[in-house]
N, C-alpha and C positions, 0 to 999 in steps of 0.2 A: 643180346638184346641190341648192343650198340649199333649193329647195321640198320636195325628198325630206326633207332633214334635218328640216324643220318639221313635215313629216306625222308621222314617226317619233317625233318628241319628244311626240306627243298618246298614244301607246300605253303602257299601264301596265306592260307587261312590259318595255318598254325603258327605262322608269325604274328598275326594280328591278335590270336589268342595269348602268344607270349608276351607281347606288349602290355594286353590288358592285365595279364597275371602280375606283371612287374610292377604295376602301379599299389601303392598301399591300400589294404582293406578292399580288394577289388572281388567281385562276384562275377563269375564267368558262366554262361550257359551255352551248352553245346547239344544238339538235337540231331536226330536223323542217321545217327551211327550204329552199327551193328555192336553187340556186346564187346566182342574182343577189340574192336577199334576204340571204343570208350576206355577199355582197360588200358590200352596202349597210351592213350593221351593222358590218362590220370597217372600212368606209370612215368612219362616222359615231361610232361609240362610243368608241373610244380618243382620237381626236383632239378630242373634245369637253372630254376631261379632258388634252388636251397631252401625250400619251403614244404610244408607238409600241404595236404589237401583233406578238404570236406566235402563229402560228395552225397547229393541227394537221389535217391533212385527211385524210380517208378513203384516199386513195391519190393517186398521182402525177397521174392524169388530172384528178382535182378540185382538186388544187394548183395545177396549170398553168392552169387555168380562172380559178380564182380570182386568180391573179397577173395574168392578162391582163385580167379585169374591173377589177381595182383600179388597174392601171396606166392603163386608158382612164378611170378616174375621177380621175386625177392624182395617184395616190400612188406612192410609190417603193416597189415590192413585187418581192421575190426569193423564189426557191424554193430551198430547200435539200435536195439530192437524197440519196439512199441511197448510201452508198459500196459499190462493187462489188469484191468479193473474186475474186481470181483464184488458184487453188490450183495452177495448172500452170504450167511455165516456158515462156514464150513470147518470141519475140525483139521483138515490138513490142505495145505496149498503148496504148490511149488514156488519158490523163490529165485528160481534159476534166471528168468529174465531181469528181474531186480539186480542180481548179483551181476550178470553181464553189463548192464547199463553202468553200474558203479564202477566197474572195471575198466571201461571204455572211459569213462569220465576222469578216472584216476590217471590213466595212461596219457589222457590229454593233458591233464594238470602238469604231468612231469615230463612232456614232450617224448615220451617213448613209443610213440606210434606214428606212422608215416601217413597212412589214410584212415579216416573214420567214413564209413558209409551208412547212411540210414535212410529212412523213408520220411515223406513229409507229414505223415500221422505222428511219428515217433518225434520229429522235429519240433513240433508245435505243443507238446506237452512240457509242463513246468518240470524242473528238476532242481537239485540242491545248488546254491549258488558256489562258484568255486573256492571262495575264501573260506566259507563254512566247512567245505568236503575237506580242504587241506587242514583246517583246524580239528577237524573230527577225526582225522585219520591217524591211526597209530600202528606202526609196524613193529611186529612182535617176531623175533627170531630166537631159535633154540640156543639156549645158553647165555642169553643176554637177561638182565634184569631190567624191569620196568615197574614204576610205582603204581599202585592202585589209584592214586588221585589222579594220574594221568588218565588212565582208562576210563575213570569216572567222569572226568570232565568232558572227554571226548563223547561219552554215551549222553551226557546231559544236553551237548549241544545238539545232538541228534533228535532227542526227545523233545527240546524245547522247539526246534524246527517243525516237528510233526504236528504240534498243538497250534503252531501260529500259521499254517498255510490253509 
């Protein structure tokens, strides 16, 4: 992959992007590229600056393709899905996407993911504030003891948040 990075470093537009990304809290938009070229820029650009990337894709399919491409390039890439709303009473429903969303948020919180890719629909939905997620997260491992109060307090925070939103 290093030879591809050496090639892209010679492109003037890439240098412009690199300067834009080096500024604090910058947002960069790149359009008109094929999927693999998007993945290559996402793979190279933020990491040349020692930072992660948050990418908004056109749709879920494009996001999944980018995640797969970036993973094959050696990056830790995750997809943040759209929250599915169910307005009728049903006995069983899948919580897979909710678990996936919380997993991505936790990985973002502890900086253990290189790239997060989402869609504009998922990005526009409300989610749990980072400080509350951190307070409500309890790590349980086999062989360690944890107090009931710790778990109850974490669950209480989540319940309180559920009723205030």
